[in-house]
TORDO-756276 format. One record per residue (C-alpha): y, z, x; residue number from 1. Coordinates in Angstrom, 2 decimals, m for minus. Layout:
REM TORDO-756276
+---------+---------+---------+------+
:       v :       w :       u : resi :
+---------+---------+---------+------+
:       Y :       Z :       X :  NUM :
...
+---------+---------+---------+------+
This chain:
REM TORDO-756276
+---------+---------+---------+------+
:       v :       w :       u : resi :
+---------+---------+---------+------+
:   89.67 :    9.28 :   16.44 :    1 :
:   88.12 :    6.18 :   17.94 :    2 :
:   88.34 :    7.73 :   21.39 :    3 :
:   86.52 :   10.81 :   20.13 :    4 :
:   83.71 :    8.71 :   18.64 :    5 :
:   83.24 :    6.80 :   21.89 :    6 :
:   83.13 :   10.07 :   23.80 :    7 :
:   80.60 :   11.48 :   21.31 :    8 :
:   78.35 :    8.40 :   21.56 :    9 :
:   78.55 :    8.50 :   25.33 :   10 :
:   77.58 :   12.18 :   25.37 :   11 :
:   74.60 :   11.57 :   23.06 :   12 :
:   73.42 :    8.62 :   25.17 :   13 :
:   73.73 :   10.65 :   28.34 :   14 :
:   71.82 :   13.58 :   26.89 :   15 :
:   69.09 :   11.22 :   25.64 :   16 :
:   68.75 :    9.61 :   29.06 :   17 :
:   68.56 :   13.01 :   30.76 :   18 :
:   65.90 :   14.16 :   28.28 :   19 :
:   63.86 :   11.00 :   28.96 :   20 :
:   64.07 :   11.52 :   32.71 :   21 :
:   63.11 :   15.18 :   32.38 :   22 :
:   60.15 :   14.29 :   30.16 :   23 :
:   58.93 :   11.67 :   32.64 :   24 :
:   59.26 :   14.12 :   35.50 :   25 :
:   57.32 :   16.75 :   33.59 :   26 :
:   54.59 :   14.24 :   32.74 :   27 :
:   54.27 :   13.20 :   36.37 :   28 :
:   54.19 :   16.77 :   37.63 :   29 :
:   51.55 :   17.76 :   35.08 :   30 :
:   49.25 :   15.01 :   36.35 :   31 :
:   49.06 :   13.24 :   32.98 :   32 :
:   50.71 :   10.04 :   34.15 :   33 :
:   48.67 :    7.07 :   32.90 :   34 :
:   46.12 :    5.82 :   35.43 :   35 :
:   45.14 :    2.13 :   35.61 :   36 :
:   41.67 :    1.53 :   34.10 :   37 :
:   40.09 :    0.44 :   37.42 :   38 :
:   41.23 :    3.68 :   39.08 :   39 :
:   40.08 :    6.04 :   36.34 :   40 :
:   36.98 :    8.08 :   37.31 :   41 :
:   33.85 :    7.19 :   35.40 :   42 :
:   32.22 :    9.93 :   33.32 :   43 :
:   29.24 :   11.75 :   34.85 :   44 :
:   26.01 :    9.78 :   34.64 :   45 :
:   23.66 :   10.80 :   31.84 :   46 :
:   20.15 :   10.91 :   33.25 :   47 :
:   18.16 :    8.31 :   31.28 :   48 :
:   14.52 :    8.89 :   30.38 :   49 :
:   13.36 :    5.35 :   29.60 :   50 :
:   11.14 :    3.85 :   30.69 :   51 :
:    9.20 :    7.09 :   31.11 :   52 :
:    7.65 :    8.09 :   34.42 :   53 :
:    4.27 :    6.46 :   34.94 :   54 :
:    1.69 :    5.99 :   37.70 :   55 :
:    1.27 :    2.81 :   39.72 :   56 :
:   m2.16 :    2.07 :   41.16 :   57 :
:   m3.11 :   m0.64 :   43.64 :   58 :
:   m6.87 :   m0.96 :   43.25 :   59 :
:   m7.22 :   m3.36 :   46.17 :   60 :
:   m5.72 :   m1.00 :   48.74 :   61 :
:   m6.39 :    2.28 :   46.98 :   62 :
:   m2.86 :    3.61 :   46.65 :   63 :
:   m1.32 :    5.45 :   43.72 :   64 :
:    2.20 :    6.81 :   43.30 :   65 :
:    4.42 :    7.89 :   40.41 :   66 :
:    7.27 :    5.63 :   39.32 :   67 :
:   10.07 :    7.97 :   38.16 :   68 :
:   11.66 :    7.78 :   34.72 :   69 :
:   14.35 :    5.08 :   34.45 :   70 :
:   12.96 :    3.17 :   37.44 :   71 :
:   11.63 :   m0.38 :   37.15 :   72 :
:    8.53 :   m1.60 :   38.95 :   73 :
:    7.52 :   m5.12 :   39.88 :   74 :
:    4.84 :   m6.60 :   42.11 :   75 :
:    6.78 :   m9.78 :   42.85 :   76 :
:    9.40 :  m10.20 :   45.55 :   77 :
:   12.92 :  m11.37 :   44.64 :   78 :
:   12.78 :  m10.11 :   41.04 :   79 :
:   14.84 :   m7.01 :   41.87 :   80 :
:   15.31 :   m7.37 :   45.63 :   81 :
:   14.70 :   m9.45 :   48.72 :   82 :
:   11.98 :   m7.69 :   50.70 :   83 :
:   12.51 :   m9.31 :   54.10 :   84 :
:   16.25 :   m8.46 :   54.03 :   85 :
:   15.68 :   m4.80 :   53.15 :   86 :
:   12.61 :   m4.26 :   55.37 :   87 :
:   13.67 :   m6.18 :   58.45 :   88 :
:   10.81 :   m5.16 :   60.77 :   89 :
:    7.93 :   m6.43 :   58.66 :   90 :
:    5.47 :   m8.93 :   60.15 :   91 :
:    5.05 :  m12.49 :   58.99 :   92 :
:    1.72 :  m11.52 :   57.42 :   93 :
:    3.03 :   m8.44 :   55.58 :   94 :
:    2.18 :   m8.45 :   51.88 :   95 :
:    4.51 :   m6.78 :   49.39 :   96 :
:    2.34 :   m4.85 :   46.94 :   97 :
:    5.00 :   m3.22 :   44.74 :   98 :
:    8.67 :   m2.29 :   44.59 :   99 :
:   10.24 :    0.38 :   42.39 :  100 :
:   14.01 :    0.25 :   41.83 :  101 :
:   16.36 :    2.73 :   40.19 :  102 :
:   17.67 :    1.40 :   36.90 :  103 :
:   20.91 :    3.41 :   36.70 :  104 :
:   23.66 :    4.75 :   38.94 :  105 :
:   23.40 :    8.53 :   39.38 :  106 :
:   26.74 :    8.57 :   41.24 :  107 :
:   29.04 :    6.17 :   39.33 :  108 :
:   32.20 :    7.33 :   41.11 :  109 :
:   30.76 :    6.48 :   44.52 :  110 :
:   29.91 :    3.35 :   46.53 :  111 :
:   26.19 :    3.73 :   45.75 :  112 :
:   24.73 :    0.36 :   44.71 :  113 :
:   20.97 :    0.81 :   44.52 :  114 :
:   17.73 :    2.41 :   45.70 :  115 :
:   14.38 :    0.70 :   46.22 :  116 :
:   10.94 :    2.01 :   47.14 :  117 :
:    8.59 :   m0.57 :   48.67 :  118 :
:    4.84 :   m0.42 :   49.27 :  119 :
:    3.45 :   m3.12 :   51.55 :  120 :
:    0.37 :   m3.82 :   53.64 :  121 :
:   m0.10 :   m5.87 :   56.81 :  122 :
:   m3.78 :   m6.68 :   57.44 :  123 :
:   m5.42 :   m6.58 :   60.87 :  124 :
:   m2.72 :   m4.77 :   62.87 :  125 :
:   m3.58 :   m2.43 :   65.73 :  126 :
:   m2.38 :    1.17 :   65.44 :  127 :
:    0.26 :    0.47 :   68.11 :  128 :
:    1.53 :   m2.61 :   66.27 :  129 :
:    1.62 :   m0.65 :   63.01 :  130 :
:    3.60 :    2.19 :   64.56 :  131 :
:    6.01 :   m0.29 :   66.15 :  132 :
:    7.07 :   m1.57 :   62.71 :  133 :
:    8.79 :    1.77 :   62.11 :  134 :
:   10.57 :    1.87 :   65.46 :  135 :
:   11.06 :   m1.70 :   66.70 :  136 :
:   14.69 :   m1.86 :   65.63 :  137 :
:   17.52 :    0.31 :   66.93 :  138 :
:   17.83 :    3.28 :   67.22 :  139 :
:   14.04 :    3.39 :   67.78 :  140 :
:   13.78 :    7.07 :   66.91 :  141 :
:   10.43 :    8.20 :   65.54 :  142 :
:    8.86 :   11.27 :   64.01 :  143 :
:    5.68 :   12.03 :   62.06 :  144 :
:    5.43 :   12.59 :   58.32 :  145 :
:    2.48 :   13.59 :   56.15 :  146 :
:    2.04 :   11.36 :   53.10 :  147 :
:   m0.99 :   11.71 :   50.84 :  148 :
:   m2.84 :   13.59 :   53.56 :  149 :
:   m2.34 :   10.89 :   56.21 :  150 :
:   m0.05 :   11.00 :   59.25 :  151 :
:    2.66 :    8.35 :   59.13 :  152 :
:    5.09 :    7.21 :   61.81 :  153 :
:    8.63 :    7.64 :   60.47 :  154 :
:   11.59 :    5.63 :   61.75 :  155 :
:   14.64 :    4.02 :   60.21 :  156 :
:   16.83 :    0.93 :   60.28 :  157 :
:   20.39 :    0.57 :   59.03 :  158 :
:   22.86 :   m2.28 :   58.99 :  159 :
:   26.15 :   m3.46 :   57.52 :  160 :
:   29.49 :   m5.00 :   58.39 :  161 :
:   32.45 :   m2.67 :   57.97 :  162 :
:   30.25 :    0.27 :   56.95 :  163 :
:   26.55 :    1.08 :   56.64 :  164 :
:   25.52 :   m1.01 :   53.64 :  165 :
:   21.79 :   m0.38 :   53.81 :  166 :
:   19.56 :    2.31 :   55.29 :  167 :
:   15.80 :    1.93 :   55.31 :  168 :
:   13.55 :    4.94 :   55.94 :  169 :
:   10.30 :    3.40 :   57.23 :  170 :
:    6.84 :    4.99 :   57.11 :  171 :
:    3.75 :    3.29 :   58.57 :  172 :
:    0.13 :    4.26 :   59.21 :  173 :
:   m3.04 :    2.38 :   60.23 :  174 :
:   m5.59 :    2.66 :   57.42 :  175 :
:   m8.69 :    0.65 :   56.51 :  176 :
:   m8.05 :   m1.91 :   59.28 :  177 :
:   m4.55 :   m2.55 :   57.91 :  178 :
:   m1.03 :   m1.21 :   58.32 :  179 :
:    0.16 :    0.65 :   55.22 :  180 :
:    3.91 :    0.88 :   54.90 :  181 :
:    6.48 :    2.51 :   52.62 :  182 :
:   10.20 :    1.68 :   52.75 :  183 :
:   12.80 :    3.90 :   51.06 :  184 :
:   15.98 :    1.81 :   50.97 :  185 :
:   19.43 :    3.03 :   49.88 :  186 :
:   22.16 :    0.40 :   49.46 :  187 :
:   25.92 :    1.02 :   49.31 :  188 :
:   29.03 :   m1.15 :   49.48 :  189 :
:   32.20 :   m0.98 :   51.53 :  190 :
:   35.79 :   m0.73 :   50.31 :  191 :
:   35.50 :    2.16 :   47.89 :  192 :
:   39.23 :    2.93 :   47.97 :  193 :
:   40.03 :   m0.66 :   46.96 :  194 :
:   37.57 :   m0.68 :   44.05 :  195 :
:   38.67 :    2.70 :   42.68 :  196 :
:   35.65 :    4.77 :   43.77 :  197 :
:   35.04 :    7.07 :   46.72 :  198 :
:   32.67 :    6.54 :   49.62 :  199 :
:   29.31 :    8.12 :   48.82 :  200 :
:   29.21 :   11.66 :   50.16 :  201 :
:   26.45 :   13.21 :   52.32 :  202 :
:   25.55 :   15.42 :   49.36 :  203 :
:   25.14 :   12.40 :   47.08 :  204 :
:   23.07 :   10.58 :   49.71 :  205 :
:   20.81 :   13.62 :   50.04 :  206 :
:   20.35 :   13.65 :   46.26 :  207 :
:   19.16 :   10.01 :   46.33 :  208 :
:   16.87 :   10.77 :   49.29 :  209 :
:   15.34 :   13.60 :   47.28 :  210 :
:   14.49 :   11.10 :   44.55 :  211 :
:   12.73 :    8.95 :   47.15 :  212 :
:   10.94 :   11.97 :   48.60 :  213 :
:    9.50 :   12.80 :   45.18 :  214 :
:    7.91 :    9.34 :   45.10 :  215 :
:    6.48 :    9.85 :   48.59 :  216 :
:    5.18 :   13.27 :   47.56 :  217 :
:    3.30 :   11.63 :   44.67 :  218 :
:    1.41 :    9.17 :   46.90 :  219 :
:   m2.37 :    9.44 :   46.71 :  220 :
:   m5.04 :    7.44 :   48.55 :  221 :
:   m8.38 :    6.65 :   46.97 :  222 :
:  m11.41 :    8.19 :   48.62 :  223 :
:  m13.29 :    5.70 :   50.80 :  224 :
+---------+---------+---------+------+
């Protein structure tokens, strides 16, 4: 009798163990295995609407553009950024007039870390010196872009360590004896796989660039 009980207990234990293993295998194969919190994808970003979109106007230099909804704007350097680190080809006499910065992450599962739109002016530059600000750094490529009815020189600068951590689309034009400049800067970080997110994709980068382009499309210059 005792031998039968031992055999019965052993059989039950074995069947329980096999059921546990089978359940674990089924859980793993179904993709429902628990994922560590840092590796879990973040939910899609909900597009915020505050603060609402509003115009910025620089009465001294006669420039207006629209600050998108959920973007902050400041006229002081170092409050949301460091101008000379983002816009590396500016002159010593360049004056930051305004910077708009995105206040949320539209791609939370990516290595995107920020976008900034700068407006600056450098007084008393020649047209050649103004154009050179957009192309002085490698790769020195240049094209022409129409902004607010004026022709701008368009170049870019990018830098980073392991990966490209910052790309600055630069637009300059001589106007009213000064060099007017816009910088559209997109910042990312390296090591996405380690932090549980994916490197930002070309499609996501294009989506951020479209946000910047909408600001450029809203630029208006006061009549002289």
